[in-house]
N, C-alpha and C positions, 0 to 999 in steps of 0.2 A: 043472414049474413054470417060469414065465417068469423071465428074469434080472431082478434088481432095476432095472437101468438101463432095461429095456424098459417099466417101469411109470411112467416119467417122461415127461411130454409138455410141450412148450413152444410158446408162440404169442406174438403181438405184445403185450407187456406182461403176460403171465401165464405161470405154470408150475404144473403139477399132477402129482400122484402118485396112482396107483391102488394102494392097500394091499390091496384085496380084502376078503372077509368076515373077521370077527374070528377065526373058526376056523382060518384059514390063516396067521395072524400068527406062529405058532410056527415056520414055515419060514424066517423071516428069521434071519440069523446075522451076528454080528460076529466077527472074528478079528484077531490081531495083524497089522499095527501099529495098526489102527483101535481096538483094545481091548487092554488088558494081558492079559486072559483071554478065551478063547473064550466067546461069549455067544449063546445061542439065544433067539429071540423078541424081538429088539430091532432096530430100524432107525432110524438117524438120517436125517432128511429135508432138512437144510439144503442139502446139495449138489444134491439133486434139485429143490428148490424155488428154488434160487438166492437164498437168504435170507441177507443179510449182517448183519441186525440181531438175529437170534435163531436158536437151534437148537430143533428139534422132533423128538421121538422117539416112535415107537409101540412098545408093549411088551406082552408077555404073560408072566405068571409062572405056571407050572404048579401044580396042587394040591400042597400040602406044601412048596413051594420057598420060598427066601428069598434076598434080596440077600446075596452071600457076604462082604461087608465093609461097615463103616460108612464113609461118606465125607462130605466137605464140599467147598466150592469156594473158590477164591481171590477171584474177582471176580463170579461169576454167581449171581443169584437163580434159583430153579427153582419152577415151578408144576406140580403133579401133579394130573391129572384122572382120576378113576376112571370108566371107561366101563361096565364090567360085572364082577361078581364081588365078593368080600369079602376083607378081609385086615386087617393091622395095620401101622401106620406109626409108627416111633419117631422123634421129632424132639426132639433134646436128651435130656432125661430123661422126656419125656411120651410115652406110648403111646396112639395114637388108633386106634379101630376105623374102618375105611374101607369104603365100599360105593359102588355105582353113584350117580353124581351128586356125589360128594365132591371138593372142591377144597382144596388146601393150597399156600400159598406159603411157601418156606423161604429165609431169608437165607443168603448164602454161608458164613458162619462156623459155622452151626449143623450139628452132626453129624446124619446121617440114615441110616436103614436101614428096610427093609420086608419083609414076608413075606406069603405066601398060606397061611393055616392052614385053608383050606376044602377042599372036595372038588371045586371047579370052578375053571377058569382065572380069573386076575385080569388084566383088560385095562385098560391105562391109557396116557395120554399124558403126556409131560414137555415143558414149554416152558422153555428156558434162555435168559436174557438178562442183559446187563450190569446190575448192581445200580444203577448211577448213570444209566442211560438214563431220559430223560423224554419222554413223549409227551403230547399234549393230552388224549387219552382221550375216551370217549363219542362223541358225534357231532359235536363241535366242529370236527374236521378235515375232515369231509365237506361236499360241496357238490353241490346238485342240478344235473344237466346234461340238456339236451335230447338224447335218443338213443333211437332206436326199440327197443322191447322185442319180441324175436323171436316170442314166443308170444302176444302181445297183438294182437287184431284191431282194437280201437277204443279211444279214450281213456276210455270209460265205466268205471266201477268203479275209480276212482283210489285207493281205500283201500289202504294198505300191506299190510294183512292180509286182503284180500278184501272182499266186500260188507259194508257196515255193517248190523248187526242190532240189534234192540231186544230186550232180555231183560225179560220181565214175570213177575211172581211171582203 
C-alpha cells in the first residue's frame, strides 16, 4: 500500500487526495499522538488538503463494531454523511437508524456515538467546522468566469447538465 502522504497531490490553487476504493479504507490508521487510541479505518484529510476552515475525515466501521466512547466537541459542529452500509447513531438520547445517503449535523455540546450493527462495513465521512463560522451558502459566492473547458470542443450545448431534453408523457 502507498504511504498516505503519497496520496496527496497539489497544484496551483488546488489540493487533492486519492482515498482509493471504499474497500481499501480499512487500511488507514491513526495512532498516538494523532489519536488517544489506535484507530483503524479513519483518515483525517485537513493536512493533505491544506484546509484551514474545516476538518474532513473518511471512515469505515467494520461489521459489529462501535465507536468505543461517547464524545462531544467544545467548539465544532460535525456533519456525518453515510456513504454505504447501515448502522445506528445516538445523538443525545435519540437513536437513529442510518444508511446510505443519510446526513446528520450535530452541535458541539450534544453527546454522540454510533455503531455498525450490520454484517457489512459502514463507510462515512465527517466534516468538522467551527460552529460560529458563517458562509454565504448556495451559489451566491460563485461567479462565472471565461475559461476554456479542456474536454469541450465547441461552445454548443451550454446546459450545465448536458443537452436539454423534453420529456413527454
